[in-house]
Backbone as XML, in Angstrom:
<?xml version="1.0"?>
<chain id="A" units="angstrom">
  <residue number="1" name="LYS">
    <atom name="N" x="0.821" y="-1.190" z="0.000"/>
    <atom name="CA" x="0.000" y="0.000" z="0.000"/>
    <atom name="C" x="0.874" y="1.268" z="0.000"/>
  </residue>
  <residue number="2" name="GLU">
    <atom name="N" x="1.961" y="1.250" z="0.719"/>
    <atom name="CA" x="2.858" y="2.402" z="0.760"/>
    <atom name="C" x="3.482" y="2.669" z="-0.613"/>
  </residue>
  <residue number="3" name="ASP">
    <atom name="N" x="3.809" y="1.594" z="-1.357"/>
    <atom name="CA" x="4.360" y="1.754" z="-2.704"/>
    <atom name="C" x="3.370" y="2.455" z="-3.618"/>
  </residue>
  <residue number="4" name="LEU">
    <atom name="N" x="2.079" y="2.148" z="-3.470"/>
    <atom name="CA" x="1.043" y="2.768" z="-4.281"/>
    <atom name="C" x="0.991" y="4.269" z="-3.997"/>
  </residue>
  <residue number="5" name="VAL">
    <atom name="N" x="1.052" y="4.655" z="-2.749"/>
    <atom name="CA" x="1.025" y="6.074" z="-2.383"/>
    <atom name="C" x="2.244" y="6.785" z="-2.948"/>
  </residue>
  <residue number="6" name="ASP">
    <atom name="N" x="3.416" y="6.160" z="-2.853"/>
    <atom name="CA" x="4.626" y="6.770" z="-3.396"/>
    <atom name="C" x="4.517" y="6.975" z="-4.898"/>
  </residue>
  <residue number="7" name="SER">
    <atom name="N" x="3.899" y="6.034" z="-5.620"/>
    <atom name="CA" x="3.792" y="6.152" z="-7.067"/>
    <atom name="C" x="2.791" y="7.222" z="-7.480"/>
  </residue>
  <residue number="8" name="LEU">
    <atom name="N" x="1.888" y="7.591" z="-6.578"/>
    <atom name="CA" x="0.886" y="8.613" z="-6.885"/>
    <atom name="C" x="1.311" y="10.013" z="-6.459"/>
  </residue>
  <residue number="9" name="THR">
    <atom name="N" x="2.429" y="10.118" z="-5.787"/>
    <atom name="CA" x="2.906" y="11.410" z="-5.312"/>
    <atom name="C" x="3.359" y="12.265" z="-6.486"/>
  </residue>
  <residue number="10" name="CYS">
    <atom name="N" x="2.838" y="13.462" z="-6.559"/>
    <atom name="CA" x="3.200" y="14.388" z="-7.635"/>
    <atom name="C" x="4.293" y="15.323" z="-7.139"/>
  </residue>
  <residue number="11" name="THR">
    <atom name="N" x="5.172" y="15.661" z="-8.026"/>
    <atom name="CA" x="6.185" y="16.659" z="-7.700"/>
    <atom name="C" x="5.852" y="17.928" z="-8.469"/>
  </residue>
  <residue number="12" name="GLU">
    <atom name="N" x="6.299" y="19.045" z="-7.951"/>
    <atom name="CA" x="6.042" y="20.315" z="-8.611"/>
    <atom name="C" x="6.898" y="20.407" z="-9.866"/>
  </residue>
  <residue number="13" name="GLU">
    <atom name="N" x="6.289" y="20.830" z="-10.939"/>
    <atom name="CA" x="6.985" y="20.956" z="-12.217"/>
    <atom name="C" x="7.613" y="22.345" z="-12.296"/>
  </residue>
  <residue number="14" name="ASP">
    <atom name="N" x="8.923" y="22.391" z="-12.551"/>
    <atom name="CA" x="9.563" y="23.692" z="-12.706"/>
    <atom name="C" x="9.495" y="24.124" z="-14.169"/>
  </residue>
  <residue number="15" name="LYS">
    <atom name="N" x="9.962" y="25.330" z="-14.446"/>
    <atom name="CA" x="9.869" y="25.899" z="-15.795"/>
    <atom name="C" x="10.617" y="25.052" z="-16.826"/>
  </residue>
  <residue number="16" name="ALA">
    <atom name="N" x="11.770" y="24.521" z="-16.458"/>
    <atom name="CA" x="12.549" y="23.691" z="-17.386"/>
    <atom name="C" x="11.794" y="22.409" z="-17.733"/>
  </residue>
  <residue number="17" name="MET">
    <atom name="N" x="11.156" y="21.804" z="-16.749"/>
    <atom name="CA" x="10.380" y="20.583" z="-16.993"/>
    <atom name="C" x="9.184" y="20.885" z="-17.886"/>
  </residue>
  <residue number="18" name="LEU">
    <atom name="N" x="8.533" y="22.022" z="-17.636"/>
    <atom name="CA" x="7.384" y="22.420" z="-18.445"/>
    <atom name="C" x="7.819" y="22.686" z="-19.881"/>
  </residue>
  <residue number="19" name="ARG">
    <atom name="N" x="8.941" y="23.369" z="-20.059"/>
    <atom name="CA" x="9.429" y="23.653" z="-21.408"/>
    <atom name="C" x="9.763" y="22.355" z="-22.153"/>
  </residue>
  <residue number="20" name="GLU">
    <atom name="N" x="10.340" y="21.401" z="-21.444"/>
    <atom name="CA" x="10.641" y="20.101" z="-22.058"/>
    <atom name="C" x="9.353" y="19.405" z="-22.496"/>
  </residue>
  <residue number="21" name="ARG">
    <atom name="N" x="8.307" y="19.533" z="-21.688"/>
    <atom name="CA" x="7.027" y="18.922" z="-22.041"/>
    <atom name="C" x="6.409" y="19.602" z="-23.257"/>
  </residue>
  <residue number="22" name="THR">
    <atom name="N" x="6.584" y="20.921" z="-23.391"/>
    <atom name="CA" x="6.045" y="21.600" z="-24.570"/>
    <atom name="C" x="6.789" y="21.171" z="-25.835"/>
  </residue>
  <residue number="23" name="GLN">
    <atom name="N" x="8.071" y="20.869" z="-25.725"/>
    <atom name="CA" x="8.843" y="20.386" z="-26.880"/>
    <atom name="C" x="8.295" y="19.051" z="-27.379"/>
  </residue>
  <residue number="24" name="LYS">
    <atom name="N" x="7.798" y="18.236" z="-26.471"/>
    <atom name="CA" x="7.254" y="16.928" z="-26.845"/>
    <atom name="C" x="5.998" y="17.064" z="-27.699"/>
  </residue>
  <residue number="25" name="LEU">
    <atom name="N" x="5.325" y="18.197" z="-27.605"/>
    <atom name="CA" x="4.139" y="18.426" z="-28.427"/>
    <atom name="C" x="4.483" y="18.392" z="-29.911"/>
  </residue>
  <residue number="26" name="LEU">
    <atom name="N" x="5.633" y="18.926" z="-30.302"/>
    <atom name="CA" x="6.033" y="18.913" z="-31.710"/>
    <atom name="C" x="6.183" y="17.488" z="-32.223"/>
  </residue>
  <residue number="27" name="VAL">
    <atom name="N" x="6.753" y="16.622" z="-31.409"/>
    <atom name="CA" x="6.910" y="15.218" z="-31.787"/>
    <atom name="C" x="5.535" y="14.582" z="-31.952"/>
  </residue>
  <residue number="28" name="LEU">
    <atom name="N" x="4.636" y="14.874" z="-31.020"/>
    <atom name="CA" x="3.281" y="14.328" z="-31.094"/>
    <atom name="C" x="2.560" y="14.823" z="-32.341"/>
  </residue>
  <residue number="29" name="LEU">
    <atom name="N" x="2.661" y="16.105" z="-32.638"/>
    <atom name="CA" x="1.977" y="16.655" z="-33.809"/>
    <atom name="C" x="2.469" y="16.031" z="-35.109"/>
  </residue>
  <residue number="30" name="LYS">
    <atom name="N" x="3.743" y="15.685" z="-35.153"/>
    <atom name="CA" x="4.292" y="15.058" z="-36.357"/>
    <atom name="C" x="3.809" y="13.622" z="-36.537"/>
  </residue>
  <residue number="31" name="SER">
    <atom name="N" x="3.288" y="13.022" z="-35.479"/>
    <atom name="CA" x="2.885" y="11.619" z="-35.548"/>
    <atom name="C" x="1.423" y="11.437" z="-35.945"/>
  </residue>
  <residue number="32" name="VAL">
    <atom name="N" x="0.678" y="12.517" z="-36.120"/>
    <atom name="CA" x="-0.739" y="12.405" z="-36.471"/>
    <atom name="C" x="-0.954" y="12.868" z="-37.910"/>
  </residue>
  <residue number="33" name="GLU">
    <atom name="N" x="-2.005" y="12.363" z="-38.521"/>
    <atom name="CA" x="-2.305" y="12.722" z="-39.912"/>
    <atom name="C" x="-3.231" y="13.925" z="-40.034"/>
  </residue>
  <residue number="34" name="GLU">
    <atom name="N" x="-3.940" y="14.259" z="-38.954"/>
    <atom name="CA" x="-4.891" y="15.365" z="-38.994"/>
    <atom name="C" x="-4.173" y="16.675" z="-39.284"/>
  </residue>
  <residue number="35" name="ARG">
    <atom name="N" x="-4.867" y="17.549" z="-40.003"/>
    <atom name="CA" x="-4.281" y="18.843" z="-40.343"/>
    <atom name="C" x="-4.743" y="19.941" z="-39.384"/>
  </residue>
  <residue number="36" name="SER">
    <atom name="N" x="-5.838" y="19.712" z="-38.671"/>
    <atom name="CA" x="-6.344" y="20.666" z="-37.683"/>
    <atom name="C" x="-6.507" y="19.945" z="-36.356"/>
  </residue>
  <residue number="37" name="ILE">
    <atom name="N" x="-5.927" y="20.515" z="-35.312"/>
    <atom name="CA" x="-5.946" y="19.892" z="-33.995"/>
    <atom name="C" x="-6.258" y="20.965" z="-32.963"/>
  </residue>
  <residue number="38" name="ALA">
    <atom name="N" x="-7.164" y="20.655" z="-32.043"/>
    <atom name="CA" x="-7.467" y="21.554" z="-30.927"/>
    <atom name="C" x="-6.733" y="21.047" z="-29.697"/>
  </residue>
  <residue number="39" name="ILE">
    <atom name="N" x="-6.081" y="21.958" z="-28.997"/>
    <atom name="CA" x="-5.379" y="21.625" z="-27.763"/>
    <atom name="C" x="-6.030" y="22.436" z="-26.649"/>
  </residue>
  <residue number="40" name="VAL">
    <atom name="N" x="-6.532" y="21.744" z="-25.657"/>
    <atom name="CA" x="-7.157" y="22.397" z="-24.509"/>
    <atom name="C" x="-6.283" y="22.108" z="-23.303"/>
  </residue>
  <residue number="41" name="THR">
    <atom name="N" x="-5.785" y="23.162" z="-22.673"/>
    <atom name="CA" x="-4.870" y="23.001" z="-21.549"/>
    <atom name="C" x="-4.897" y="24.257" z="-20.690"/>
  </residue>
  <residue number="42" name="HIS">
    <atom name="N" x="-4.047" y="24.326" z="-19.718"/>
    <atom name="CA" x="-4.005" y="25.495" z="-18.840"/>
    <atom name="C" x="-3.084" y="26.573" z="-19.424"/>
  </residue>
  <residue number="43" name="LYS">
    <atom name="N" x="-3.297" y="27.797" z="-18.969"/>
    <atom name="CA" x="-2.567" y="28.923" z="-19.553"/>
    <atom name="C" x="-1.064" y="28.858" z="-19.310"/>
  </residue>
  <residue number="44" name="GLY">
    <atom name="N" x="-0.626" y="28.231" z="-18.234"/>
    <atom name="CA" x="0.810" y="28.111" z="-17.974"/>
    <atom name="C" x="1.509" y="27.305" z="-19.050"/>
  </residue>
  <residue number="45" name="TYR">
    <atom name="N" x="0.877" y="26.215" z="-19.486"/>
    <atom name="CA" x="1.441" y="25.390" z="-20.552"/>
    <atom name="C" x="1.478" y="26.182" z="-21.858"/>
  </residue>
  <residue number="46" name="LEU">
    <atom name="N" x="0.374" y="26.841" z="-22.173"/>
    <atom name="CA" x="0.299" y="27.608" z="-23.413"/>
    <atom name="C" x="1.284" y="28.776" z="-23.421"/>
  </residue>
  <residue number="47" name="ARG">
    <atom name="N" x="1.433" y="29.432" z="-22.276"/>
    <atom name="CA" x="2.387" y="30.546" z="-22.179"/>
    <atom name="C" x="3.808" y="30.046" z="-22.444"/>
  </residue>
  <residue number="48" name="GLU">
    <atom name="N" x="4.162" y="28.914" z="-21.850"/>
    <atom name="CA" x="5.504" y="28.372" z="-22.059"/>
    <atom name="C" x="5.675" y="27.873" z="-23.492"/>
  </residue>
  <residue number="49" name="LEU">
    <atom name="N" x="4.609" y="27.345" z="-24.081"/>
    <atom name="CA" x="4.654" y="26.911" z="-25.477"/>
    <atom name="C" x="4.964" y="28.103" z="-26.380"/>
  </residue>
  <residue number="50" name="GLU">
    <atom name="N" x="4.281" y="29.213" z="-26.142"/>
    <atom name="CA" x="4.514" y="30.415" z="-26.947"/>
    <atom name="C" x="5.894" y="31.021" z="-26.678"/>
  </residue>
  <residue number="51" name="HIS">
    <atom name="N" x="6.191" y="31.273" z="-25.439"/>
    <atom name="CA" x="7.433" y="31.973" z="-25.087"/>
    <atom name="C" x="8.670" y="31.122" z="-25.318"/>
  </residue>
  <residue number="52" name="GLY">
    <atom name="N" x="8.561" y="29.819" z="-25.120"/>
    <atom name="CA" x="9.709" y="28.924" z="-25.254"/>
    <atom name="C" x="9.760" y="28.228" z="-26.597"/>
  </residue>
  <residue number="53" name="THR">
    <atom name="N" x="8.944" y="27.207" z="-26.759"/>
    <atom name="CA" x="8.986" y="26.350" z="-27.949"/>
    <atom name="C" x="8.731" y="27.128" z="-29.237"/>
  </residue>
  <residue number="54" name="PHE">
    <atom name="N" x="7.733" y="28.024" z="-29.226"/>
    <atom name="CA" x="7.421" y="28.816" z="-30.427"/>
    <atom name="C" x="8.300" y="30.058" z="-30.555"/>
  </residue>
  <residue number="55" name="ASN">
    <atom name="N" x="9.088" y="30.367" z="-29.545"/>
    <atom name="CA" x="9.976" y="31.537" z="-29.540"/>
    <atom name="C" x="9.213" y="32.825" z="-29.866"/>
  </residue>
  <residue number="56" name="MET">
    <atom name="N" x="8.108" y="33.028" z="-29.135"/>
    <atom name="CA" x="7.272" y="34.215" z="-29.308"/>
    <atom name="C" x="7.124" y="34.923" z="-27.957"/>
  </residue>
  <residue number="57" name="PRO">
    <atom name="N" x="8.222" y="35.465" z="-27.406"/>
    <atom name="CA" x="8.158" y="36.058" z="-26.068"/>
    <atom name="C" x="7.313" y="37.320" z="-25.980"/>
  </residue>
  <residue number="58" name="GLU">
    <atom name="N" x="6.970" y="37.925" z="-27.110"/>
    <atom name="CA" x="6.211" y="39.168" z="-27.102"/>
    <atom name="C" x="4.708" y="38.958" z="-26.953"/>
  </residue>
  <residue number="59" name="THR">
    <atom name="N" x="4.233" y="37.714" z="-26.939"/>
    <atom name="CA" x="2.796" y="37.467" z="-26.848"/>
    <atom name="C" x="2.250" y="37.902" z="-25.495"/>
  </residue>
  <residue number="60" name="SER">
    <atom name="N" x="0.997" y="38.304" z="-25.494"/>
    <atom name="CA" x="0.353" y="38.782" z="-24.272"/>
    <atom name="C" x="-0.097" y="37.614" z="-23.396"/>
  </residue>
  <residue number="61" name="GLU">
    <atom name="N" x="-0.414" y="37.929" z="-22.140"/>
    <atom name="CA" x="-0.928" y="36.924" z="-21.213"/>
    <atom name="C" x="-2.301" y="36.440" z="-21.696"/>
  </residue>
  <residue number="62" name="PHE">
    <atom name="N" x="-2.620" y="35.212" z="-21.386"/>
    <atom name="CA" x="-3.923" y="34.664" z="-21.735"/>
    <atom name="C" x="-4.991" y="35.198" z="-20.789"/>
  </residue>
  <residue number="63" name="THR">
    <atom name="N" x="-6.188" y="35.408" z="-21.319"/>
    <atom name="CA" x="-7.342" y="35.746" z="-20.495"/>
    <atom name="C" x="-8.151" y="34.477" z="-20.274"/>
  </residue>
  <residue number="64" name="ASN">
    <atom name="N" x="-9.123" y="34.542" z="-19.404"/>
    <atom name="CA" x="-9.938" y="33.380" z="-19.091"/>
    <atom name="C" x="-10.697" y="32.894" z="-20.331"/>
  </residue>
  <residue number="65" name="CYS">
    <atom name="N" x="-10.603" y="31.608" z="-20.619"/>
    <atom name="CA" x="-11.306" y="30.952" z="-21.737"/>
    <atom name="C" x="-10.910" y="31.502" z="-23.111"/>
  </residue>
  <residue number="66" name="GLU">
    <atom name="N" x="-9.724" y="32.043" z="-23.229"/>
    <atom name="CA" x="-9.263" y="32.603" z="-24.495"/>
    <atom name="C" x="-8.918" y="31.498" z="-25.488"/>
  </residue>
  <residue number="67" name="CYS">
    <atom name="N" x="-9.166" y="31.775" z="-26.740"/>
    <atom name="CA" x="-8.837" y="30.839" z="-27.817"/>
    <atom name="C" x="-7.835" y="31.523" z="-28.748"/>
  </residue>
  <residue number="68" name="ARG">
    <atom name="N" x="-6.728" y="30.845" z="-29.026"/>
    <atom name="CA" x="-5.745" y="31.342" z="-29.992"/>
    <atom name="C" x="-5.538" y="30.269" z="-31.046"/>
  </residue>
  <residue number="69" name="VAL">
    <atom name="N" x="-5.352" y="30.714" z="-32.274"/>
    <atom name="CA" x="-5.178" y="29.790" z="-33.396"/>
    <atom name="C" x="-3.792" y="30.031" z="-33.992"/>
  </residue>
  <residue number="70" name="TYR">
    <atom name="N" x="-3.061" y="28.940" z="-34.203"/>
    <atom name="CA" x="-1.719" y="29.013" z="-34.771"/>
    <atom name="C" x="-1.632" y="28.128" z="-36.002"/>
  </residue>
  <residue number="71" name="GLN">
    <atom name="N" x="-0.827" y="28.555" z="-36.949"/>
    <atom name="CA" x="-0.511" y="27.741" z="-38.110"/>
    <atom name="C" x="0.953" y="27.341" z="-37.979"/>
  </residue>
  <residue number="72" name="LEU">
    <atom name="N" x="1.195" y="26.044" z="-37.936"/>
    <atom name="CA" x="2.558" y="25.519" z="-37.815"/>
    <atom name="C" x="2.964" y="24.851" z="-39.107"/>
  </residue>
  <residue number="73" name="LYS">
    <atom name="N" x="4.191" y="25.044" z="-39.491"/>
    <atom name="CA" x="4.792" y="24.276" z="-40.574"/>
    <atom name="C" x="5.922" y="23.494" z="-39.940"/>
  </residue>
  <residue number="74" name="LEU">
    <atom name="N" x="5.761" y="22.191" z="-39.875"/>
    <atom name="CA" x="6.729" y="21.341" z="-39.188"/>
    <atom name="C" x="7.822" y="20.897" z="-40.142"/>
  </residue>
  <residue number="75" name="SER">
    <atom name="N" x="9.026" y="20.788" z="-39.636"/>
    <atom name="CA" x="10.145" y="20.300" z="-40.437"/>
    <atom name="C" x="10.246" y="18.788" z="-40.292"/>
  </residue>
  <residue number="76" name="ASN">
    <atom name="N" x="11.140" y="18.198" z="-41.040"/>
    <atom name="CA" x="11.359" y="16.760" z="-40.942"/>
    <atom name="C" x="12.242" y="16.381" z="-39.762"/>
  </residue>
  <residue number="77" name="GLU">
    <atom name="N" x="12.846" y="17.385" z="-39.108"/>
    <atom name="CA" x="13.683" y="17.107" z="-37.951"/>
    <atom name="C" x="12.810" y="16.690" z="-36.779"/>
  </residue>
  <residue number="78" name="HIS">
    <atom name="N" x="13.404" y="15.997" z="-35.829"/>
    <atom name="CA" x="12.676" y="15.395" z="-34.718"/>
    <atom name="C" x="11.896" y="16.396" z="-33.878"/>
  </residue>
  <residue number="79" name="ASP">
    <atom name="N" x="12.481" y="17.503" z="-33.497"/>
    <atom name="CA" x="11.839" y="18.393" z="-32.536"/>
    <atom name="C" x="11.877" y="19.859" z="-32.949"/>
  </residue>
  <residue number="80" name="SER">
    <atom name="N" x="11.635" y="20.118" z="-34.231"/>
    <atom name="CA" x="11.654" y="21.506" z="-34.665"/>
    <atom name="C" x="10.543" y="21.779" z="-35.665"/>
  </residue>
  <residue number="81" name="TRP">
    <atom name="N" x="10.381" y="23.034" z="-36.031"/>
    <atom name="CA" x="9.368" y="23.459" z="-36.972"/>
    <atom name="C" x="10.005" y="24.430" z="-37.942"/>
  </residue>
  <residue number="82" name="VAL">
    <atom name="N" x="9.327" y="24.661" z="-39.051"/>
    <atom name="CA" x="9.807" y="25.613" z="-40.042"/>
    <atom name="C" x="9.292" y="27.011" z="-39.691"/>
  </residue>
  <residue number="83" name="SER">
    <atom name="N" x="8.004" y="27.097" z="-39.379"/>
    <atom name="CA" x="7.454" y="28.404" z="-39.001"/>
    <atom name="C" x="6.221" y="28.227" z="-38.124"/>
  </residue>
  <residue number="84" name="VAL">
    <atom name="N" x="5.939" y="29.258" z="-37.357"/>
    <atom name="CA" x="4.739" y="29.304" z="-36.535"/>
    <atom name="C" x="4.198" y="30.717" z="-36.616"/>
  </residue>
  <residue number="85" name="LYS">
    <atom name="N" x="2.882" y="30.825" z="-36.791"/>
    <atom name="CA" x="2.275" y="32.146" z="-36.905"/>
    <atom name="C" x="0.894" y="32.114" z="-36.255"/>
  </residue>
  <residue number="86" name="GLN">
    <atom name="N" x="0.604" y="33.140" z="-35.469"/>
    <atom name="CA" x="-0.713" y="33.238" z="-34.852"/>
    <atom name="C" x="-1.665" y="33.797" z="-35.910"/>
  </residue>
  <residue number="87" name="VAL">
    <atom name="N" x="-2.771" y="33.103" z="-36.161"/>
    <atom name="CA" x="-3.704" y="33.524" z="-37.199"/>
    <atom name="C" x="-5.036" y="34.011" z="-36.632"/>
  </residue>
  <residue number="88" name="ALA">
    <atom name="N" x="-5.275" y="33.787" z="-35.364"/>
    <atom name="CA" x="-6.513" y="34.283" z="-34.730"/>
    <atom name="C" x="-6.344" y="34.300" z="-33.234"/>
  </residue>
</chain>
């Protein structure tokens, strides 16, 4: 029973861990055939995705229930993209 509790214990995610998790999204997006994908998550993840992975530090803070639309052009490399642009 103690092993089960230990396996369920969550640790706090720091900024570096969050940024690493946002990088994994590019790998996931390359593995699907769909051309349009909706991602629903918390603003902290999206902020780090924009400021870090998308290299868009000038973007504004998210408001409650805000929707942003991006167009990505992915490269053939494992964890990179050709371009990213906010379209809505």
